[in-house]
C-alpha positions as CSV (number, residue, x, y, z in Angstrom):
1,M,164.9,127.1,16.1
2,L,162.6,124.1,16.0
3,S,158.9,124.7,16.5
4,P,155.8,122.6,16.0
5,R,153.9,123.3,12.8
6,L,151.0,121.9,10.9
7,Q,151.5,121.2,7.2
8,M,149.0,119.8,4.6
9,K,150.2,117.8,1.7
10,V,148.6,115.5,-0.9
11,A,149.9,112.0,-1.1
12,Q,148.8,108.9,-3.1
13,K,149.2,105.5,-1.6
14,Q,147.7,102.0,-2.0
15,I,145.7,100.5,0.8
16,L,143.7,97.3,1.2
17,T,140.0,97.8,1.7
18,P,138.2,95.4,4.0
19,G,136.8,93.6,1.0
20,L,140.2,93.0,-0.5
21,V,141.6,91.8,2.9
22,Q,138.8,89.3,3.1
23,M,139.5,88.1,-0.5
24,V,143.2,87.6,0.2
25,T,142.4,85.8,3.5
26,I,139.9,83.4,1.9
27,L,142.3,82.6,-0.9
28,Q,144.8,81.1,1.4
29,L,142.3,78.9,3.3
30,N,142.3,75.2,2.5
31,R,139.0,73.3,2.2
32,L,138.6,72.4,5.8
33,E,139.3,76.0,6.9
34,L,137.0,77.4,4.3
35,K,134.2,75.1,5.5
36,E,134.7,76.2,9.1
37,M,134.8,79.9,8.1
38,I,131.5,79.6,6.0
39,N,129.7,77.9,8.9
40,Q,130.8,80.7,11.3
41,E,129.7,83.4,8.8
42,M,126.2,81.8,8.5
43,V,126.0,82.0,12.3
44,D,127.1,85.6,12.5
45,N,125.2,86.9,9.4
46,P,121.4,86.2,9.4
47,V,120.9,86.9,5.7
48,L,123.3,84.1,4.8
49,E,121.9,80.6,4.6
50,E,122.8,77.2,3.1
51,S,121.1,76.3,-0.2
52,L,120.3,72.6,0.2
53,D,118.9,72.3,-3.4
54,G,121.4,74.6,-5.1
55,S,118.9,77.4,-5.6
56,Q,119.2,81.0,-4.4
57,E,116.3,82.9,-2.9
58,I,117.6,86.3,-3.9
59,S,120.5,87.3,-6.1
60,P,122.8,90.3,-5.6
61,E,121.3,91.8,-8.9
62,E,117.8,91.6,-7.4
63,L,118.9,93.1,-4.2
64,Q,120.6,96.1,-5.8
65,P,117.4,98.1,-6.7
66,L,116.2,97.7,-3.1
67,L,119.4,99.2,-1.8
68,E,119.1,101.9,-4.4
69,A,115.5,102.6,-3.3
70,E,116.7,102.8,0.3
71,R,119.3,105.3,-0.8
72,N,116.8,107.5,-2.7
73,N,114.3,107.6,0.2
74,A,116.9,108.5,2.9
75,E,117.3,111.9,4.5
76,P,119.8,114.3,2.8
77,A,122.6,113.6,5.2
78,D,121.9,109.9,5.1
79,R,121.7,110.0,1.3
80,E,125.2,111.4,1.1
81,M,126.5,108.7,3.3
82,L,124.7,106.0,1.3
83,E,125.9,107.5,-1.9
84,A,129.5,107.4,-0.7
85,A,129.2,103.8,0.5
86,N,127.6,102.7,-2.8
87,I,130.3,104.4,-4.8
88,Q,133.0,102.7,-2.7
89,L,131.3,99.3,-3.0
90,E,131.0,99.7,-6.8
91,S,134.6,100.9,-7.0
92,E,135.8,97.9,-5.0
93,A,133.9,95.5,-7.2
94,Q,135.3,97.1,-10.4
95,Q,138.8,97.0,-9.0
96,V,138.4,93.3,-8.3
97,V,137.4,92.8,-12.0
98,D,139.9,95.0,-13.8
99,G,142.6,95.4,-11.1
100,S,142.8,99.2,-11.7
101,A,143.7,100.0,-8.1
102,I,144.5,96.7,-6.5
103,P,148.0,96.5,-5.0
104,S,150.1,94.3,-7.3
105,H,151.5,92.3,-4.4
106,E,148.0,91.0,-3.5
107,I,145.6,90.4,-6.3
108,S,146.1,90.1,-10.0
109,A,144.7,92.6,-12.5
110,D,143.5,89.8,-14.8
111,S,141.2,88.1,-12.3
112,P,138.0,86.8,-14.1
113,E,134.8,88.6,-13.6
114,I,132.7,86.8,-11.0
115,T,129.4,85.4,-12.3
116,E,126.7,86.0,-9.7
117,P,124.3,83.1,-8.9
118,S,121.2,83.0,-11.0
119,E,118.0,84.2,-9.7
120,T,115.3,81.7,-8.9
121,T,111.9,82.0,-7.4
122,T,110.7,80.0,-4.4
123,A,107.3,79.6,-2.8
124,D,106.3,81.3,0.4
125,P,107.6,79.3,3.3
126,F,104.3,79.7,5.1
127,D,102.5,77.9,2.3
128,E,104.6,74.8,3.0
129,I,103.3,74.4,6.6
130,D,100.3,72.2,7.3
131,F,98.8,74.1,10.2
132,G,95.9,71.7,10.5
133,S,98.1,68.7,10.9
134,F,100.3,70.7,13.3
135,F,97.5,71.6,15.7
136,D,96.1,68.1,15.5
137,D,99.4,66.6,16.6
138,Y,99.8,69.3,19.3
139,L,96.3,68.7,20.8
140,D,96.3,64.9,20.4
141,P,96.7,63.4,23.9
142,G,97.0,59.8,22.5
143,Y,100.0,57.5,22.5
144,K,102.9,58.4,20.3
145,S,105.5,55.8,19.4
146,P,109.2,56.6,20.3
147,A,110.1,56.3,16.6
148,S,108.0,59.5,15.9
149,E,110.0,61.5,18.4
150,S,113.2,63.3,17.5
151,V,115.8,62.6,20.2
152,E,119.0,64.8,20.1
153,K,121.9,62.5,20.2
154,P,125.4,63.5,21.5
155,S,127.9,64.7,19.0
156,F,130.3,62.2,17.5
157,E,133.2,64.4,18.7
158,T,132.2,63.5,22.3
159,F,133.5,60.0,21.9
160,L,136.9,61.0,20.3
161,S,139.9,60.4,22.5
162,Q,142.3,63.3,23.2
163,P,146.0,62.8,22.6
164,Q,148.0,62.1,25.8
165,T,151.0,64.4,26.4
166,L,154.3,63.2,27.9
167,P,153.8,65.1,31.2
168,D,150.3,63.7,31.7
169,Y,151.5,60.2,31.0
170,L,154.4,60.5,33.5
171,R,152.2,62.1,36.2
172,S,149.6,59.3,35.9
173,Q,152.4,56.8,36.7
174,L,153.9,59.0,39.4
175,S,150.6,59.1,41.2
176,L,150.9,55.3,41.8
177,C,154.4,55.5,43.3
178,V,154.9,55.6,47.1
179,L,157.1,58.7,47.6
180,D,157.7,61.3,50.3
181,E,155.8,64.6,49.6
182,E,159.1,66.5,49.1
183,I,160.5,63.9,46.6
184,R,157.1,63.8,44.8
185,D,157.2,67.6,44.5
186,A,160.7,67.5,43.1
187,A,159.7,64.8,40.7
188,E,156.9,67.1,39.4
189,T,159.5,69.8,38.9
190,I,161.7,67.4,36.9
191,I,158.8,66.4,34.7
192,G,158.0,70.0,34.0
193,N,161.6,70.5,32.8
194,L,161.6,67.8,30.1
195,D,161.7,68.7,26.4
196,E,159.6,67.1,23.7
197,D,162.2,64.4,23.2
198,G,162.1,63.5,26.9
199,Y,165.5,64.9,27.9
200,L,166.0,66.9,31.1
201,I,166.9,70.5,30.0
202,A,167.5,72.0,33.4
203,S,170.5,71.4,35.5
204,M,170.2,69.9,39.0
205,E,171.6,73.2,40.4
206,E,168.9,75.3,38.6
207,M,166.1,73.0,39.9
208,A,167.5,73.1,43.4
209,E,167.4,76.9,43.4
210,Q,163.9,76.8,41.8
211,G,162.3,74.6,44.4
212,E,164.8,74.9,47.3
213,Y,165.5,71.1,47.2
214,T,168.5,69.4,48.6
215,R,170.7,67.4,46.2
216,E,169.7,64.1,47.9
217,V,166.0,64.9,47.3
218,L,166.6,65.8,43.6
219,D,168.7,62.6,43.1
220,A,165.9,60.5,44.6
221,A,163.3,62.3,42.5
222,L,165.3,61.9,39.3
223,K,165.8,58.2,39.9
224,A,162.0,57.8,40.4
225,V,161.2,59.6,37.2
226,Q,163.9,57.7,35.2
227,G,162.2,54.5,36.4
228,L,158.9,55.4,34.7
229,D,157.8,54.4,31.2
230,P,159.1,54.9,28.6
231,A,162.6,53.8,29.4
232,G,165.3,56.5,28.8
233,I,163.1,59.4,30.0
234,A,164.6,62.3,32.0
235,A,168.2,61.6,30.7
236,R,170.6,64.4,30.5
237,D,172.4,63.3,27.3
238,L,172.2,60.6,24.7
239,R,174.6,58.2,26.5
240,E,172.5,58.3,29.7
241,C,169.3,57.8,27.6
242,L,170.7,54.6,25.9
243,L,172.1,53.3,29.2
244,L,168.7,53.7,30.9
245,Q,167.1,51.7,28.1
246,I,169.8,49.0,28.3
247,E,169.3,48.8,32.0
248,S,165.6,48.4,31.6
249,K,166.3,45.2,29.5
250,N,168.6,43.8,32.3
251,G,171.7,44.6,30.3
252,R,173.6,46.5,32.8
253,G,177.3,45.5,32.7
254,G,176.9,43.6,29.4
255,V,178.7,44.2,26.0
256,A,176.1,46.8,24.8
257,W,176.4,48.6,28.2
258,K,180.2,48.8,27.9
259,I,180.1,50.0,24.3
260,V,177.7,52.8,25.1
261,S,179.3,53.7,28.4
262,D,182.9,53.8,27.3
263,H,183.2,53.6,23.5
264,M,180.5,55.7,21.9
265,R,182.9,57.3,19.5
266,M,184.1,54.0,18.1
267,L,180.5,53.0,17.7
268,E,179.7,56.1,15.7
269,M,182.8,55.5,13.5
270,R,181.7,51.8,13.0
271,Q,185.0,50.6,14.2
272,F,183.7,47.1,15.1
273,K,187.0,45.3,14.6
274,E,188.7,47.6,17.1
275,L,185.8,47.0,19.6
276,T,186.3,43.3,19.3
277,K,190.0,43.6,20.2
278,L,189.4,46.2,22.9
279,L,186.7,44.3,24.7
280,G,188.2,40.9,24.1
281,R,184.9,39.5,22.8
282,P,184.0,37.5,19.7
283,Q,182.8,39.4,16.6
284,E,179.4,37.7,17.0
285,H,178.9,39.3,20.5
286,I,179.8,42.7,19.1
287,D,177.3,42.3,16.3
288,I,174.5,41.3,18.7
289,A,175.3,44.2,21.0
290,V,175.4,46.7,18.1
291,S,172.1,45.3,16.8
292,M,170.5,45.8,20.2
293,I,171.8,49.4,20.4
294,R,170.4,50.2,17.0
295,H,166.9,49.2,18.2
296,L,167.0,51.7,21.1
297,D,165.1,54.9,20.9
298,P,167.2,58.1,21.1
299,R,164.1,60.2,21.6
300,P,161.8,58.3,23.9
301,G,159.4,61.2,24.5
302,M,158.7,62.0,20.8
303,R,155.8,59.6,20.4
304,F,153.9,61.6,23.1
305,S,155.0,65.1,21.8
306,G,154.6,64.7,18.1
307,P,152.0,66.7,16.2
308,G,149.8,63.7,15.7
309,E,147.7,62.8,12.7
310,R,146.4,65.7,10.6
311,A,143.2,65.4,8.6
312,I,143.9,66.1,4.9
313,E,141.1,66.5,2.3
314,P,142.0,67.2,-1.3
315,D,140.9,70.6,-2.5
316,V,141.4,69.7,-6.2
317,Y,141.0,66.4,-8.2
318,F,143.0,65.7,-11.4
319,I,140.8,63.1,-13.1
320,R,142.1,61.2,-16.1
321,D,140.0,61.6,-19.2
322,G,141.6,59.6,-22.0
323,E,145.0,61.2,-22.7
324,D,144.0,64.4,-20.9
325,F,143.1,65.3,-17.3
326,I,140.0,67.1,-16.0
327,I,140.4,69.5,-13.0
328,Q,137.5,69.4,-10.5
329,M,137.2,71.3,-7.3
330,N,136.2,69.3,-4.2
331,D,133.0,71.0,-3.2
332,D,131.5,68.0,-1.3
333,E,130.0,69.0,2.1
334,L,131.0,72.6,1.4
335,P,128.0,74.8,2.2
336,Q,126.5,76.5,-0.9
337,L,125.5,80.0,0.2
338,R,122.4,82.0,-0.8
339,L,120.8,85.2,0.4
340,N,117.6,85.0,2.5
341,A,114.8,87.0,0.8
342,D,112.8,87.5,4.0
343,Y,115.2,90.2,5.3
344,R,114.9,92.4,2.2
345,K,111.4,93.5,3.3
346,M,113.1,95.3,6.2
347,L,114.8,97.6,3.7
348,D,111.5,99.1,2.7
349,R,110.4,102.2,4.8
350,D,106.8,101.2,4.3
351,N,107.4,98.0,6.2
352,G,107.8,100.0,9.5
353,A,111.4,99.1,10.1
354,T,113.5,101.7,11.9
355,K,116.5,103.3,10.5
356,D,118.9,101.3,12.7
357,V,117.2,98.1,11.5
358,R,117.5,99.1,7.8
359,D,121.2,100.1,8.3
360,Y,121.9,96.8,9.9
361,V,120.2,94.7,7.2
362,R,121.9,96.7,4.5
363,D,125.3,96.1,6.1
364,R,124.6,92.4,6.4
365,Y,123.6,92.1,2.8
366,T,126.7,94.0,1.6
367,S,128.9,91.7,3.7
368,A,127.1,88.6,2.4
369,I,127.6,89.7,-1.2
370,Q,131.2,90.4,-0.7
371,L,131.7,87.0,0.9
372,I,130.1,85.1,-2.0
373,K,132.3,87.1,-4.4
374,S,135.4,86.3,-2.5
375,I,134.6,82.6,-2.4
376,E,134.0,82.5,-6.1
377,Q,137.2,84.5,-6.7
378,R,139.1,81.9,-4.6
379,K,137.7,79.1,-6.7
380,Q,138.6,80.7,-10.0
381,T,142.1,81.5,-8.9
382,I,142.9,78.0,-7.8
383,L,141.4,76.5,-11.0
384,R,143.6,78.7,-13.1
385,V,146.7,77.8,-11.2
386,C,145.8,74.1,-11.5
387,E,145.3,74.6,-15.2
388,A,148.9,75.8,-15.4
389,I,150.1,72.8,-13.4
390,R,148.3,70.4,-15.7
391,R,149.9,72.0,-18.8
392,R,153.4,72.0,-17.3
393,Q,153.3,68.7,-15.3
394,G,151.4,66.5,-17.8
395,D,154.1,63.9,-17.8
396,F,154.1,63.6,-14.1
397,L,150.3,63.2,-14.0
398,S,150.5,60.5,-16.7
399,Q,153.5,58.5,-15.6
400,G,154.7,59.4,-12.1
401,I,157.2,61.3,-10.0
402,D,160.2,60.5,-12.1
403,L,158.9,62.8,-14.8
404,L,158.4,65.8,-12.5
405,R,159.7,69.0,-14.2
406,P,161.1,72.2,-12.8
407,M,158.4,74.8,-12.3
408,M,158.7,78.2,-10.6
409,I,155.9,80.1,-8.9
410,K,156.8,83.3,-10.8
411,D,156.5,81.5,-14.2
412,V,153.0,80.2,-13.3
413,A,152.1,83.7,-12.1
414,E,153.1,85.2,-15.4
415,E,151.1,82.5,-17.3
416,V,148.0,83.0,-15.2
417,G,148.4,86.8,-15.1
418,V,148.6,87.3,-11.3
419,H,151.3,88.3,-8.9
420,P,153.6,85.5,-7.5
421,S,152.2,86.1,-4.0
422,T,148.7,85.3,-5.3
423,V,149.9,82.0,-6.6
424,S,151.8,81.3,-3.3
425,R,148.6,81.9,-1.4
426,A,146.5,79.8,-3.8
427,V,148.7,76.7,-3.3
428,A,149.4,77.2,0.5
429,N,148.2,74.2,2.6
430,K,146.1,72.8,-0.3
431,Y,146.3,69.3,-1.7
432,A,145.5,67.7,-5.0
433,H,144.4,64.2,-5.7
434,T,146.3,62.7,-8.6
435,P,146.4,59.2,-10.2
436,H,149.7,58.7,-8.2
437,G,148.4,59.8,-4.8
438,V,147.6,63.0,-2.9
439,Y,150.2,65.7,-3.1
440,E,150.5,69.2,-1.7
441,L,150.1,71.8,-4.5
442,R,153.5,73.3,-3.5
443,Y,155.1,69.9,-4.3
444,F,154.8,70.7,-8.0
445,F,157.0,73.8,-7.6
446,S,160.7,73.2,-7.6
447,E,163.6,75.1,-9.2
448,A,165.9,73.5,-11.7
449,V,169.6,72.6,-11.1
450,Q,172.4,74.0,-13.1
451,G,174.2,72.3,-15.9
452,P,173.5,71.0,-19.5
453,S,171.1,68.3,-18.2
454,G,170.2,70.1,-15.0
455,G,167.7,72.4,-16.5
456,E,165.2,69.6,-16.8
457,T,165.9,68.2,-13.3
458,P,164.1,69.7,-10.3
459,L,165.9,69.7,-6.9
460,L,163.5,67.1,-5.5
461,L,164.6,64.5,-8.1
462,L,168.3,65.5,-7.6
463,K,168.0,64.7,-3.9
464,R,166.4,61.4,-4.7
465,R,169.3,60.7,-7.1
466,V,171.9,61.4,-4.4
467,K,170.0,59.1,-2.0
468,K,169.9,56.3,-4.6
469,M,173.7,56.6,-5.2
470,I,174.4,56.3,-1.5
471,E,172.0,53.3,-1.2
472,D,173.8,51.5,-4.0
473,E,177.3,52.2,-2.8
474,D,179.8,49.7,-1.5
475,K,179.5,49.9,2.3
476,R,183.2,49.1,2.7
477,R,184.1,52.0,0.4
478,P,181.3,54.5,0.6
479,L,181.1,57.4,-1.7
480,T,182.4,60.8,-0.6
481,D,180.7,64.1,-1.4
482,D,183.4,64.7,-4.0
483,H,182.7,61.4,-5.7
484,I,178.9,62.1,-5.8
485,T,179.7,65.6,-7.2
486,A,181.9,64.1,-9.9
487,K,179.2,61.5,-10.8
488,L,176.6,64.2,-11.2
489,L,178.9,66.2,-13.3
490,E,179.3,63.2,-15.7
491,E,175.5,63.3,-16.1
492,G,175.6,67.0,-17.0
493,I,174.4,68.3,-13.6
494,E,176.7,71.0,-12.1
495,V,176.6,71.1,-8.3
496,T,179.3,71.9,-5.7
497,R,180.6,69.5,-3.0
498,R,179.0,71.8,-0.4
499,T,175.7,71.6,-2.1
500,V,175.8,67.8,-2.1
501,A,176.7,67.8,1.6
502,K,173.7,70.0,2.2
503,Y,171.4,67.7,0.3
504,R,172.8,64.7,2.3
505,E,172.2,66.5,5.6
506,D,168.6,67.4,4.5
507,L,168.1,63.6,3.8
508,K,169.6,62.8,7.3
509,I,172.3,60.6,5.7
510,P,175.5,60.2,7.8
511,S,178.9,61.2,6.6
512,T,181.3,58.9,4.7
513,H,183.2,57.8,7.8
514,Q,180.0,57.0,9.7
515,R,178.6,54.9,6.8
516,R,181.8,52.9,6.3
517,T,181.6,49.2,7.4
518,R,184.9,47.6,8.5
519,D,185.5,43.9,8.0
């Protein structure tokens, strides 16, 4: 008979402390994201501030005795709580250094010890204020030139334009059309059912049920939307999209219209001779029509729905130094953090601060120290990974992409002494500036292909080789996937026909029949 019971057992498991979670999160941030996170932390944490001259008002080592004094002067119950918190903080710091209890799938056991910022002394901020001049300026009723006044100007982001979406662009045109309210409402429904390429994804029956429109109203609304710019919008398939674009060029009923309307399959198969005989037109007319069709846009809405430009700033520079390369982190405009010394006075009981204030300040200092350590740990990990890249991809850095070598994340992880997931986070969404351009750090990692010569060829270069073979082929007798496989085998690279077909599809290269040109 089953009955509820309470059982106690001892179990050992690995967990991520908040400090380690923060360290892992910061590691996978790129430069722009790290800058935004630091600025937000300075807003949230009052003991953190930017060091404009590279100095630090108070170092973590200087702060430790003050935290220890607060612990010794606390009440017995509070002392036990502070002792436990201090032990946990020291344990986490030691785990970060020696990896004794860090989960292997997060942080390496061989991470270097973080060197804390050196202690420097600064003058009292009140000594830097000229109170006499301040009150003279405040009480002076005389004229002051506009140049001496500080006027807050609007942010530069205020003047940046926002990307225009396809629905917004269509609605702005629709507002200028003279339509009945019911047709206009149906046209709004059609615009709301367009995908990012500009195609109508809902059937007329579904939209009729959705808005309780008649078929005549929907047909009129669809015609109104299809008459908007860009041409080809709101089509239900590729044929209709191309026909709408040809019609917008006054080509209705012409050769291009007939080819797209009735002979799309022959166009895809490049059967131009057969089209000449079937339509009874000269070869020159067919060539002109095919050239026109090639310049049509099969996805007219994509230019409004694309991701747009993305700002990229290199996180690392590979700078040539003679025959070698120097690795330099891009720390420009990245705030350099320091601890504000004024708040440490609040940790002293003699200062009159309440227990809640002292607990808050102690917590803010602990959080700030952990953040500085995590940022330094991120920097050291990225530098060590880039050192491995420099050693393994020296030929690429010196001479270019043709000498890119296979390199696996697990191999670099073993060399650096961290788990592969740590390397994966270190190179995620980060870019390196090289003598040959800016590349994502993941670009350097590619597995090798099989075969006697394939061990030195990464998949990236193999795809480039397949593309070059197809570009140099005889268009009247294009290479089949079997021919490409045989040619690669002659070069010592073992791949299957299905693998070549997959590479060709990844490169968006048509099949042999679609590439063949008939005389």
